[in-house]
C-alpha positions as CSV (number, residue, x, y, z in Angstrom):
1,X,-28.1,-7.8,-19.5
2,X,-31.6,-6.5,-18.7
3,X,-31.0,-3.1,-20.1
4,X,-30.1,-4.3,-23.6
5,X,-32.5,-1.7,-25.1
6,X,-30.1,1.0,-23.9
7,X,-27.1,-0.9,-25.3
8,X,-28.7,-1.8,-28.7
9,X,-28.3,1.6,-30.4
10,X,-24.6,1.6,-29.7
11,X,-24.4,-2.0,-31.1
12,X,-25.9,-0.8,-34.3
13,X,-23.7,2.3,-34.7
14,X,-20.4,0.3,-35.6
15,X,-22.4,-1.6,-38.2
16,X,-23.7,1.6,-39.8
17,X,-20.2,3.0,-39.6
18,X,-18.9,0.2,-41.8
19,X,-21.4,1.1,-44.5
20,X,-21.0,4.9,-44.1
21,X,-18.7,6.6,-41.6
22,X,-20.6,9.9,-41.5
23,X,-23.9,8.1,-40.9
24,X,-22.1,6.1,-38.2
25,X,-21.1,9.3,-36.3
26,X,-24.7,10.6,-36.7
27,X,-26.0,7.3,-35.3
28,X,-23.7,7.7,-32.2
29,X,-25.1,11.3,-31.7
30,X,-28.7,9.9,-31.8
31,X,-27.8,6.9,-29.5
32,X,-26.1,9.3,-27.0
33,X,-29.2,11.6,-26.9
34,X,-31.4,8.6,-26.4
35,X,-29.3,7.2,-23.5
36,X,-29.0,10.7,-21.9
37,X,-32.7,11.5,-22.0
38,X,-33.7,8.0,-20.8
39,X,-31.3,8.0,-17.9
40,X,-32.2,11.5,-16.7
41,X,-35.9,10.6,-16.9
42,X,-35.8,7.2,-15.3
43,X,-32.8,7.3,-12.9
44,X,-31.9,10.9,-12.3
45,X,-30.3,10.4,-8.9
46,X,-28.1,7.3,-9.7
47,X,-24.3,7.6,-9.7
48,X,-24.1,6.1,-13.3
49,X,-26.6,8.7,-14.5
50,X,-24.2,11.5,-13.6
51,X,-21.4,9.9,-15.6
52,X,-23.7,9.0,-18.4
53,X,-24.6,12.7,-18.6
54,X,-20.9,13.7,-18.8
55,X,-20.0,11.0,-21.3
56,X,-22.9,11.4,-23.7
57,X,-22.5,15.2,-23.8
58,X,-18.9,14.8,-24.8
59,X,-19.7,12.0,-27.4
60,X,-22.2,14.2,-29.1
61,X,-19.7,17.0,-29.5
62,X,-16.9,14.8,-30.6
63,X,-19.1,12.9,-33.1
64,X,-20.2,16.2,-34.7
65,X,-16.5,17.1,-35.0
66,X,-15.7,13.7,-36.4
67,X,-18.1,14.0,-39.4
68,X,-15.7,16.6,-41.0
69,X,-12.5,15.4,-39.3
70,X,-12.4,11.7,-40.2
71,X,-10.4,11.2,-43.3
72,X,-8.8,8.0,-42.1
73,X,-10.8,5.7,-44.4
74,X,-13.4,3.1,-43.3
75,X,-11.8,1.7,-40.2
76,X,-11.7,4.6,-37.7
77,X,-15.5,5.2,-37.4
78,X,-16.4,1.6,-36.4
79,X,-13.5,1.4,-33.9
80,X,-14.6,4.7,-32.4
81,X,-18.1,3.4,-32.1
82,X,-17.0,0.1,-30.4
83,X,-14.9,2.0,-27.9
84,X,-17.9,4.1,-26.9
85,X,-20.0,0.8,-26.8
86,X,-17.6,-0.6,-24.2
87,X,-17.9,2.6,-22.0
88,X,-21.7,2.3,-22.2
89,X,-21.6,-1.3,-21.0
90,X,-19.4,-0.2,-18.1
91,X,-21.8,2.5,-17.1
92,X,-24.9,0.2,-17.4
93,X,-23.3,-2.9,-15.8
94,X,-25.0,-4.5,-12.8
95,X,-22.3,-7.1,-12.0
96,X,-18.6,-7.7,-12.2
97,X,-18.7,-9.7,-15.5
98,X,-20.5,-7.1,-17.4
99,X,-18.2,-4.4,-16.1
100,X,-15.1,-6.3,-17.0
101,X,-16.6,-7.1,-20.5
102,X,-17.1,-3.4,-21.1
103,X,-13.6,-2.7,-19.9
104,X,-12.1,-5.0,-22.5
105,X,-14.5,-3.9,-25.3
106,X,-13.5,-0.3,-24.5
107,X,-9.8,-1.0,-24.7
108,X,-9.3,-3.3,-27.7
109,X,-10.6,-1.0,-30.5
110,X,-8.4,1.8,-29.2
111,X,-5.4,-0.6,-29.4
112,X,-6.2,-1.4,-33.0
113,X,-6.8,2.2,-33.9
114,X,-3.4,3.3,-32.4
115,X,-1.6,0.5,-34.3
116,X,-3.3,1.4,-37.6
117,X,-2.7,5.1,-37.3
118,X,1.1,4.9,-36.9
119,X,1.7,1.4,-38.2
120,X,4.2,0.9,-35.5
121,X,4.0,-1.8,-32.9
122,X,5.5,0.1,-29.9
123,X,2.7,2.7,-29.1
124,X,-0.1,0.1,-29.6
125,X,1.8,-2.6,-27.5
126,X,2.5,-0.1,-24.7
127,X,-1.2,0.8,-24.6
128,X,-2.3,-2.8,-24.6
129,X,0.3,-3.9,-22.0
130,X,-0.9,-1.4,-19.5
131,X,-4.5,-2.0,-20.4
132,X,-4.1,-5.7,-19.7
133,X,-2.3,-5.1,-16.5
134,X,-5.3,-3.0,-15.5
135,X,-7.6,-5.8,-16.5
136,X,-5.6,-8.4,-14.5
137,X,-5.8,-6.3,-11.4
138,X,-9.6,-5.8,-11.8
139,X,-10.1,-9.5,-12.5
140,X,-8.3,-10.4,-9.2
141,X,-10.4,-7.8,-7.4
142,X,-13.7,-9.0,-8.8
143,X,-12.8,-12.7,-8.1
144,X,-12.1,-11.9,-4.4
145,X,-15.3,-9.8,-4.2
146,X,-17.4,-12.5,-5.7
147,X,-15.9,-15.1,-3.4
148,X,-16.6,-13.0,-0.4
149,X,-20.2,-12.3,-1.3
150,X,-21.1,-15.5,-3.2
151,X,-22.5,-13.4,-6.1
152,X,-21.2,-11.6,-9.1
153,X,-23.6,-8.7,-8.5
154,X,-22.5,-5.4,-7.0
155,X,-23.2,-5.9,-3.3
156,X,-21.8,-4.6,0.0
157,X,-18.2,-5.7,0.7
158,X,-16.7,-6.2,4.1
159,X,-13.1,-6.8,3.1
160,X,-11.2,-3.7,1.6
161,X,-9.0,-5.9,-0.5
162,X,-11.2,-5.8,-3.7
163,X,-11.3,-2.0,-3.4
164,X,-7.5,-1.8,-3.0
165,X,-6.8,-4.1,-6.0
166,X,-9.4,-2.5,-8.2
167,X,-8.1,1.0,-7.4
168,X,-4.6,0.1,-8.6
169,X,-6.2,-1.4,-11.7
170,X,-8.1,1.8,-12.4
171,X,-5.0,3.9,-11.7
172,X,-3.1,1.9,-14.2
173,X,-5.6,2.8,-16.9
174,X,-5.6,6.4,-15.9
175,X,-1.8,6.7,-16.2
176,X,-1.6,8.0,-12.6
177,X,1.7,7.9,-10.6
178,X,3.6,5.6,-10.5
179,X,2.2,4.3,-13.9
180,X,2.7,7.7,-15.6
181,X,6.5,7.2,-15.3
182,X,6.5,5.0,-18.3
183,X,4.8,7.8,-20.4
184,X,2.4,5.2,-21.7
185,X,-0.7,7.4,-21.6
186,X,0.8,10.3,-23.6
187,X,2.3,7.8,-26.1
188,X,-1.1,6.1,-26.6
189,X,-3.3,9.2,-26.6
190,X,-0.8,11.2,-28.6
191,X,-0.7,8.6,-31.3
192,X,-4.4,8.0,-31.8
193,X,-6.5,10.2,-34.2
194,X,-7.7,13.4,-32.5
195,X,-11.4,12.3,-32.2
196,X,-10.4,9.0,-30.6
197,X,-7.9,10.8,-28.4
198,X,-10.8,13.0,-27.2
199,X,-12.8,9.9,-26.2
200,X,-9.8,8.2,-24.6
201,X,-8.9,11.2,-22.5
202,X,-12.3,12.6,-21.6
203,X,-14.3,9.4,-21.0
204,X,-12.1,6.3,-21.0
205,X,-9.9,7.5,-18.2
206,X,-13.0,8.9,-16.5
207,X,-14.2,5.2,-16.2
208,X,-11.3,4.8,-13.7
209,X,-12.8,7.6,-11.5
210,X,-16.3,6.0,-11.9
211,X,-14.9,2.5,-11.0
212,X,-13.1,3.7,-7.8
213,X,-16.2,5.6,-6.7
214,X,-18.4,2.6,-7.3
215,X,-16.1,0.2,-5.4
216,X,-15.6,2.6,-2.5
217,X,-19.3,3.0,-2.2
218,X,-19.7,-0.8,-1.9
219,X,-16.9,-1.1,0.7
220,X,-17.9,-0.8,4.3
221,X,-14.4,-0.6,5.9
222,X,-11.8,1.4,4.1
223,X,-8.4,1.6,5.8
224,X,-7.4,5.1,6.7
225,X,-3.9,4.6,5.5
226,X,-5.2,3.5,2.1
227,X,-7.4,6.6,1.7
228,X,-4.4,8.8,2.6
229,X,-2.3,7.0,0.1
230,X,-4.8,7.6,-2.6
231,X,-4.8,11.4,-1.9
232,X,-1.0,11.5,-1.8
233,X,-0.7,9.6,-5.1
234,X,-3.3,12.1,-6.6
235,X,-1.3,15.1,-5.4
236,X,2.0,13.9,-6.9
237,X,0.1,13.1,-10.1
238,X,-1.2,16.7,-10.2
239,X,2.3,18.1,-9.8
240,X,4.3,15.9,-12.1
241,X,1.5,15.7,-14.7
242,X,1.4,19.4,-15.0
243,X,5.2,19.8,-14.9
244,X,5.8,17.3,-17.7
245,X,2.9,18.8,-19.7
246,X,4.6,22.2,-19.4
247,X,7.9,21.1,-20.8
248,X,6.4,18.8,-23.5
249,X,6.6,19.8,-27.1
250,X,3.9,17.5,-28.6
251,X,0.4,19.1,-28.8
252,X,-1.3,15.9,-27.8
253,X,1.4,15.0,-25.3
254,X,0.7,18.3,-23.5
255,X,-3.0,17.4,-23.2
256,X,-2.3,13.8,-22.2
257,X,-0.1,14.9,-19.3
258,X,-2.7,17.5,-18.4
259,X,-5.3,14.6,-18.3
260,X,-3.0,12.9,-15.7
261,X,-3.0,16.1,-13.7
262,X,-6.8,16.4,-13.8
263,X,-7.2,12.7,-12.9
264,X,-4.8,13.3,-10.0
265,X,-6.9,16.2,-8.7
266,X,-10.0,14.0,-8.8
267,X,-8.1,11.2,-7.0
268,X,-7.2,13.6,-4.2
269,X,-10.9,14.2,-3.6
270,X,-11.6,10.4,-3.9
271,X,-9.1,9.8,-1.1
272,X,-10.7,12.5,0.9
273,X,-14.1,11.0,0.3
274,X,-12.9,7.6,1.6
275,X,-11.3,9.2,4.6
276,X,-14.4,11.2,5.6
277,X,-16.7,8.2,5.0
278,X,-14.7,6.0,7.3
279,X,-14.6,8.7,10.1
280,X,-18.2,9.6,9.6
281,X,-17.5,13.3,8.7
282,X,-20.7,13.7,6.6
283,X,-20.2,17.3,5.4
284,X,-16.6,16.6,4.2
285,X,-17.7,13.3,2.5
286,X,-20.5,15.1,0.7
287,X,-18.3,18.0,-0.4
288,X,-15.7,15.6,-1.7
289,X,-18.3,13.6,-3.6
290,X,-19.7,16.6,-5.4
291,X,-16.3,18.0,-6.0
292,X,-15.5,14.7,-7.9
293,X,-18.6,15.1,-10.0
294,X,-18.0,18.7,-10.8
295,X,-14.4,18.1,-11.6
296,X,-15.5,15.2,-13.9
297,X,-17.8,17.5,-15.8
298,X,-15.1,20.1,-16.1
299,X,-12.3,17.7,-17.2
300,X,-14.3,15.7,-19.7
301,X,-15.9,18.6,-21.5
302,X,-12.8,20.7,-21.6
303,X,-10.4,17.9,-22.5
304,X,-12.7,16.7,-25.2
305,X,-12.7,20.2,-26.7
306,X,-9.0,20.7,-26.4
307,X,-8.2,17.3,-28.0
308,X,-10.5,18.3,-30.9
309,X,-8.4,21.4,-31.3
310,X,-5.3,19.2,-32.0
311,X,-7.3,17.8,-35.0
312,X,-7.4,21.3,-36.5
313,X,-3.6,21.6,-36.3
314,X,-1.3,20.3,-39.0
315,X,1.9,19.6,-36.9
316,X,2.6,17.5,-33.8
317,X,5.2,19.9,-32.3
318,X,3.5,23.0,-30.7
319,X,6.4,25.3,-31.8
320,X,5.7,24.4,-35.5
321,X,1.9,24.2,-35.4
322,X,-0.3,26.2,-37.6
323,X,-1.8,29.1,-35.7
324,X,-5.6,29.5,-36.2
325,X,-7.4,32.8,-35.5
326,X,-11.0,32.1,-36.2
327,X,-12.8,34.2,-33.6
328,X,-15.2,31.5,-32.5
329,X,-12.5,28.9,-32.4
330,X,-10.3,31.2,-30.3
331,X,-13.2,32.0,-27.9
332,X,-13.8,28.3,-27.4
333,X,-10.1,27.7,-26.6
334,X,-9.9,30.6,-24.2
335,X,-12.9,29.3,-22.2
336,X,-11.5,25.7,-22.3
337,X,-8.0,26.6,-21.2
338,X,-9.2,29.0,-18.5
339,X,-11.4,26.3,-17.1
340,X,-8.6,23.8,-17.0
341,X,-6.3,26.5,-15.5
342,X,-8.7,26.6,-12.5
343,X,-9.9,30.1,-13.2
344,X,-13.3,31.2,-11.9
345,X,-16.2,31.3,-12.8
346,X,-15.6,28.3,-15.1
347,X,-16.5,24.9,-13.9
348,X,-12.8,23.9,-13.6
349,X,-12.2,26.9,-11.3
350,X,-15.0,25.9,-9.0
351,X,-13.8,22.3,-8.8
352,X,-10.2,23.4,-8.0
353,X,-11.6,25.8,-5.3
354,X,-13.7,23.1,-3.7
355,X,-10.8,20.6,-3.7
356,X,-8.4,23.0,-1.9
357,X,-11.1,24.3,0.5
358,X,-12.1,20.7,1.5
359,X,-8.4,19.8,2.2
360,X,-8.0,22.7,4.5
361,X,-11.4,22.0,6.2
362,X,-10.4,18.4,7.1
363,X,-7.0,19.5,8.4
364,X,-8.8,22.1,10.6
365,X,-11.4,19.6,11.8
366,X,-8.8,16.9,12.7
367,X,-6.4,19.4,14.3
368,X,-3.8,16.6,14.7
369,X,-0.6,15.3,13.1
370,X,-2.6,13.9,10.2
371,X,-3.7,17.5,9.4
372,X,-0.1,18.1,8.2
373,X,-0.6,15.5,5.4
374,X,-3.6,17.3,4.0
375,X,-1.9,20.7,4.2
376,X,1.1,19.2,2.3
377,X,-1.3,17.6,-0.3
378,X,-2.9,21.0,-0.8
379,X,0.4,22.7,-1.2
380,X,1.6,20.2,-3.8
381,X,-1.7,20.6,-5.6
382,X,-1.3,24.4,-5.6
383,X,2.1,24.2,-7.2
384,X,0.7,21.8,-9.8
385,X,-2.1,24.2,-10.5
386,X,0.5,26.9,-11.1
387,X,2.2,24.7,-13.8
388,X,-1.3,23.9,-15.2
389,X,-2.1,27.5,-15.7
390,X,1.3,28.1,-17.4
391,X,1.1,25.1,-19.7
392,X,-2.4,26.1,-20.9
393,X,-1.4,29.7,-21.5
394,X,1.5,28.2,-23.5
395,X,-0.9,25.9,-25.4
396,X,-3.4,28.5,-26.5
397,X,-0.9,31.3,-27.3
398,X,1.1,29.1,-29.7
399,X,-2.0,27.6,-31.3
400,X,-4.1,30.7,-31.8
401,X,-3.0,33.9,-30.3
402,X,0.5,34.5,-31.8
403,X,1.4,35.0,-35.4
404,X,-1.6,33.8,-37.6
405,X,-0.8,31.2,-40.3
406,X,-4.4,30.1,-41.0
407,X,-7.5,32.2,-41.1
408,X,-10.1,29.8,-42.4
409,X,-11.4,26.7,-40.7
410,X,-14.4,24.6,-41.4
411,X,-17.3,25.6,-39.2
412,X,-18.1,21.9,-38.4
413,X,-14.7,21.8,-36.7
414,X,-15.2,25.1,-34.9
415,X,-18.7,24.6,-33.5
416,X,-17.9,21.6,-31.2
417,X,-14.9,23.5,-29.7
418,X,-16.9,26.6,-29.2
419,X,-19.8,24.7,-27.6
420,X,-17.4,22.8,-25.3
421,X,-16.0,26.2,-24.1
422,X,-19.4,27.6,-23.7
423,X,-20.5,24.6,-21.6
424,X,-17.7,24.9,-19.1
425,X,-18.7,28.5,-18.5
426,X,-22.5,28.0,-18.5
427,X,-22.2,24.8,-16.3
428,X,-19.9,26.8,-14.0
429,X,-22.8,29.2,-13.3
430,X,-25.5,26.5,-13.2
431,X,-24.3,23.1,-12.2
432,X,-23.1,23.9,-8.7
433,X,-26.5,25.3,-7.8
434,X,-28.2,22.2,-9.2
435,X,-25.9,19.6,-7.6
436,X,-24.1,21.1,-4.6
437,X,-26.1,20.8,-1.4
438,X,-24.5,23.6,0.7
439,X,-25.8,27.0,-0.4
440,X,-26.8,30.2,1.3
441,X,-27.5,33.9,0.7
442,X,-25.6,37.1,1.6
443,X,-28.0,40.1,1.3
444,X,-25.4,42.5,2.5
445,X,-23.5,42.0,-0.8
446,X,-26.6,41.6,-2.9
447,X,-26.3,37.8,-3.2
448,X,-29.8,36.5,-2.9
449,X,-31.7,33.3,-3.6
450,X,-29.1,30.9,-2.2
451,X,-26.6,31.9,-4.9
452,X,-23.6,31.6,-2.5
453,X,-21.8,28.2,-2.6
454,X,-20.3,27.4,0.8
455,X,-17.9,24.9,2.3
456,X,-19.0,23.9,5.8
457,X,-18.4,21.7,8.8
458,X,-20.7,21.2,11.8
459,X,-23.1,23.7,10.3
460,X,-20.3,26.3,10.3
461,X,-19.2,28.1,7.1
462,X,-15.5,27.8,6.2
463,X,-15.5,29.5,2.8
464,X,-17.9,30.7,0.2
465,X,-18.1,31.7,-3.4
466,X,-20.7,32.8,-5.9
467,X,-20.1,31.9,-9.6
468,X,-22.9,34.1,-10.9
469,X,-21.6,37.0,-8.8
470,X,-18.1,36.6,-10.2
471,X,-19.5,36.4,-13.8
472,X,-21.4,39.6,-13.3
473,X,-18.3,41.4,-11.8
474,X,-16.0,40.2,-14.5
475,X,-18.5,41.2,-17.2
476,X,-19.0,44.7,-15.7
477,X,-15.3,45.5,-15.1
478,X,-14.4,44.2,-18.6
479,X,-17.0,46.4,-20.2
480,X,-15.9,49.4,-18.3
481,X,-12.2,48.8,-19.1
482,X,-13.0,48.4,-22.8
483,X,-15.1,51.6,-22.9
484,X,-12.4,53.6,-21.1
485,X,-9.2,52.3,-22.8
486,X,-10.5,50.7,-26.0
487,X,-8.7,47.8,-27.7
488,X,-5.5,46.6,-26.0
489,X,-2.3,47.9,-27.6
490,X,0.6,45.5,-28.5
491,X,4.2,46.5,-27.7
492,X,7.0,44.5,-29.2
493,X,10.2,43.9,-27.3
494,X,13.5,42.2,-27.9
495,X,13.2,38.4,-27.7
496,X,14.8,36.5,-24.8
497,X,14.5,32.8,-25.3
498,X,15.2,31.4,-21.8
499,X,18.7,30.2,-22.8
500,X,17.9,29.1,-26.3
501,X,20.0,31.2,-28.7
502,X,19.4,29.6,-32.1
503,X,15.9,30.9,-32.8
504,X,14.7,34.3,-34.0
505,X,11.3,34.3,-32.4
506,X,10.0,33.4,-29.0
507,X,8.9,29.8,-29.4
508,X,6.9,27.5,-27.2
509,X,10.0,25.5,-26.4
510,X,11.8,28.7,-25.3
511,X,8.8,29.6,-23.1
512,X,9.2,26.5,-20.9
513,X,13.0,26.2,-21.2
514,X,13.6,28.1,-17.9
515,X,11.9,25.2,-16.1
516,X,13.9,22.7,-18.0
517,X,17.1,24.4,-17.0
518,X,16.1,24.8,-13.3
519,X,14.9,21.2,-13.0
520,X,17.5,19.6,-15.3
521,X,18.4,17.1,-12.7
522,X,14.9,15.8,-12.8
523,X,14.0,16.3,-16.5
524,X,17.4,15.8,-18.1
525,X,19.6,13.5,-16.1
526,X,22.1,12.5,-18.8
527,X,22.6,15.5,-21.0
528,X,24.6,18.6,-20.5
529,X,24.4,22.1,-22.0
530,X,21.2,23.7,-23.2
531,X,18.4,21.5,-24.6
532,X,17.9,21.3,-28.4
533,X,14.9,23.1,-29.8
534,X,13.2,19.9,-30.9
535,X,12.8,18.8,-27.3
536,X,13.7,15.5,-25.5
537,X,11.9,12.5,-24.0
538,X,11.9,13.3,-20.3
539,X,10.9,9.8,-19.1
540,X,12.8,7.1,-20.9
541,X,16.2,8.1,-19.4
542,X,14.8,6.9,-16.1
543,X,13.2,3.8,-17.6
544,X,16.4,2.8,-19.3
545,X,18.3,3.2,-16.0
546,X,15.8,1.2,-14.1
547,X,15.8,-1.5,-16.8
548,X,19.6,-1.8,-16.7
549,X,19.6,-2.0,-12.9
550,X,16.8,-4.6,-13.0
551,X,18.6,-6.7,-15.6
552,X,21.9,-6.5,-13.6
553,X,20.1,-7.5,-10.4
554,X,18.4,-10.4,-12.2
555,X,21.7,-11.7,-13.5
556,X,23.3,-11.5,-10.1
557,X,20.3,-13.1,-8.4
558,X,20.1,-15.9,-11.0
559,X,23.8,-16.7,-10.7
560,X,23.7,-16.7,-6.9
561,X,20.4,-18.5,-6.2
562,X,18.7,-19.9,-9.3
563,X,21.9,-21.7,-10.4
564,X,20.6,-25.3,-11.1
565,X,21.0,-26.1,-7.4
566,X,18.1,-28.4,-6.3
567,X,18.5,-27.2,-2.7
568,X,18.0,-23.5,-3.7
569,X,15.1,-24.4,-6.0
570,X,13.2,-26.3,-3.2
571,X,13.8,-23.3,-0.8
572,X,12.4,-21.0,-3.5
573,X,9.3,-23.1,-4.0
574,X,8.6,-23.3,-0.3
575,X,8.9,-19.5,0.1
576,X,6.5,-18.9,-2.8
577,X,4.0,-21.3,-1.4
578,X,4.1,-19.7,2.0
579,X,3.6,-16.2,0.5
580,X,0.6,-17.4,-1.6
581,X,-0.9,-19.2,1.4
582,X,-0.6,-16.0,3.5
583,X,-2.3,-13.9,0.7
584,X,-5.2,-16.4,0.4
585,X,-5.6,-16.6,4.2
586,X,-5.8,-12.8,4.4
């Protein structure tokens, strides 16, 4: 690897961590700063530099948090450092072998950390099983790509098969539909220590987005049907990820499902990017690309901050968590949750607006039956965004804004959360103007200096927004409201717990129980009556059903065909050989 001088500081960090875990976290901060500055100076316009900027920003904040948070002994800090090392190798890789090596180096320490934290085999094995499934798909993709190009380096691909296989490999790691059905990502991320969960959710899953973008950029011919499938999968992931997050009771589980929702939103834009690239619709392609980058910034910074907030809590169930009311901590959480709720002028709000606008633009441009698909995708995403807003309101109110249990919190735990929240607001007002190519002015409304972000097609403006203008309006109206009415007054009313009658206060479980009751056929297929206050596992009922049916089918199939009959065995071998030959020929 010819950029070993960029990797070396991250190789040294785990060694330092073994000797002193606090110095280990400090060394990761310094290594991240070095990588960030060097990349921005030498390769400012490269794809990997954008993702390096995102990742290193998050690592610096999480490492500051970890100095005070890590009370797990001597093993967590080195594993944390090796996980980040793997991600750095992925981002700096120039060929398939380096990329795959980084992929494995990133995954194995997380597997060990999950196993050591809970000392149970199930969460760690589930994480590793899906991780190795992802690796197997990537290996198959990279072998085919290398065979087609006669090199292991990243070069232009004619066949779309490597992209298709790699995409499903990356989707496996991201926990996207249909892989989210096994609940593996919430189990894994919810089990790991909070600082490692922050890295897993904010930057490990982000490597899936980076990998798909890189492979799609190398592929010349992308099937239209595949690009549509990618966007459809993303839309359903947005909806179900936010739905399952809303009814979840585990603080980390809520955020893990929210990660699936965020990744699904980025996947919608990736599908749109592929679609527009293949049809040569340059404006839509560019808007989709920058939407992915802006969404990546918003997701990674906000999710890193929110997972750090789970490290402040002392309970896994949100209804029984310790409420913290430090004003700086609360401010950070408000900014983070509002960004993830898709509210302007935060970075997440701009990304959500760009995504929906671009979907409607492409449906308008095509003006055909395919347009309906993009309108449906946008509608599904809009419903998912509604659940996302509700789940994040639920998250922050029951962690900080309701009855206060804890008033003091160490500042070293508060500062990274506050900075994360500040960044999504500041970046929302700066980053679109630095990255996004389509801007204009509107002097009639006082918007000068190309401060209006626009969505366009064929040099025609479809929609526009000005983050700075919105910030100024919100600030002005908030100040006027405060001066006129003063502090808000609280009015207490009789509690109604959405069908839960055994609690004396309005709990987080009660807040989402109306959705559980309305969608009980989806969320609660076996049980009857109201749901208990401790919550249920909403996935494994389906997994058990599927497993039972698969086992029954296997028994019947085996007794009917694989029954020691040499004739059936020969037929079976011939069919398998024909299928393999067809796959190789294709």
